[in-house]
N, C-alpha and C positions, 0 to 999 in steps of 0.2 A: 604552495610551499611544499606539499608532499610530492608533487610531480618533479621537483628539482632535487630531492634528496639523493645521496649517492647510493649505488647498488648494494653496498654492504649494509646500509640502513634498511633498504627494502627487504633484504634477506632476514634481518632481525624482526621486522614487522610480520613477514610471512610466517616465521617460526612462532611468533606470539599468537597469530590467528590460528595456526595449526594446533597449538596447545589448548587454546580455548575450545576449539571444535572437538578435540579428543576428550578433554575433561568435562566439557559442558559448563564451565564456570567462567564468567567474564569478570573483570575487575569491578569491584563495588563502586568505585568512583565513576565508572561509565554509566551507572544506572541513575545517577542524580544529575539534575540540570542546574545551571546557574540561575540566579533570580530572573524571573520573567521580565522582559522589557516590552514596552509598548510598541506595537507595530506601526510603522509609518506607511505601510502599503495598504491602500484601500482596496476592498473587495468589490470587483465589478463596477456596476453603475449605482452603488448605494450612496446614500447621502454622506458627505464628508463631515457633517456636524453630528451624526449619530454614532455613538460609541460602538454599537453593534456592527458597524461597517468595517471594523478593524479586528484582527485576531492577535492574541498575545503570542510572543515568540519566546520559547525557552532555548537557552544556549546549552547545547549538549556536546559531549566529546566528539571530536572529528573522527577519532579512531573507532568509536562506537558506531557512528553513522556509516562508516565504510563497512564494518562488520555486518550491520543490519542490511545494507544494500547487497552484500555478498550472499547472505542467508536468503533474503527475499528473492533474489534472482534465481538461485538454485531451487528454491521451493516452487516458484512459479513454473520453471522449466520442467520439474518433475511432475507437477499436477497437470500441465498441458500435455506432456508426452504420454502420460498414462490415462488421459481422458477422464480425470477425476472430477473436473469442474463441469457443471451443466453447460450445455451449448447456448442456451437462451440469453443469460445475462451478458452484457457487454461492457458494463461500467468498469473502469480501471483495468482493462485488459488490452494487451498488445494487439495492434491491428484490428481493433473493434471500435465502433462508434454508436451513437444513439440512432443513427439511420438503420443500423442492423436490426433494430426492433420493428421497423416498418416493412422490411423485405417479405416476411411471411404473409403479409396482407394482400399481396399481388394487386397492387393499385392499378396496374395497366389494364386489368380486366374491368375494373370499375369505370375507367374513363372510356373504354371501348363500347360498353353497353349503356353508357349514360345513365347511371343510377346514382342516388345520393349515398354518400358514405358518412357515417357518424363515428367518431372515435373519441375515447376519453383517455387522457394520459395524465398520470399523477406523478408529480415530483415532490417527494417528501423532503422538506427543508431540514438540513442537518441530520439526515437519517443515520449516517454512520457515527455521528456524535452520540447517538442514543443507544448504541449497541452495548449490551452488558458484556464488558471486556473479559471479566473473569470467567463467565460462563462460556464465552467463545473459546477461550484458551483451554478450558476443560474439554470441550468437544473436540478441539484440534488435537489435544494430547491423546484422547481416546481413539481417534481415527487418524493416527500419524501417517497412514498411507505408505508404509514401508520406509518412511524417513526416520532417521535417527532421532529418538525422543530427547536426546540431550539438547537439541536446538531449543526446546521449549523452556529450558532453564534460564534462558536469557531474558525472558519476559517477566 
């Protein structure tokens, strides 16, 4: 629907987003979701009879989602451009994959000299769900890395 709106409506939206960025205050209605609805999308190859196989879905404002995407895109660009992020982690990063974690091991040498290689890899289930979000935001605000701290008012 938003892709089909007339140009003058796009200008109004752009002005709204600019004011939010300058003032650092987003509409309070954007910070609340509609009641949670049960998900009909099953996760991976989990059992369809287990309730843990499904995630709840909160319906939030489309305009807020667009703003979040804009802020996230700019933040990631800034962090990548200034090499703020560590090079090693590859999760949730553009042009990175789990295979990147194996490259430093130089596996071709292991195969050439025919030795045994033993590796341990740990996948913490729901690791990001256990992050103390308030503490993470405090650290991000303290280390805003040259970004306008007004962006953190959205959280």
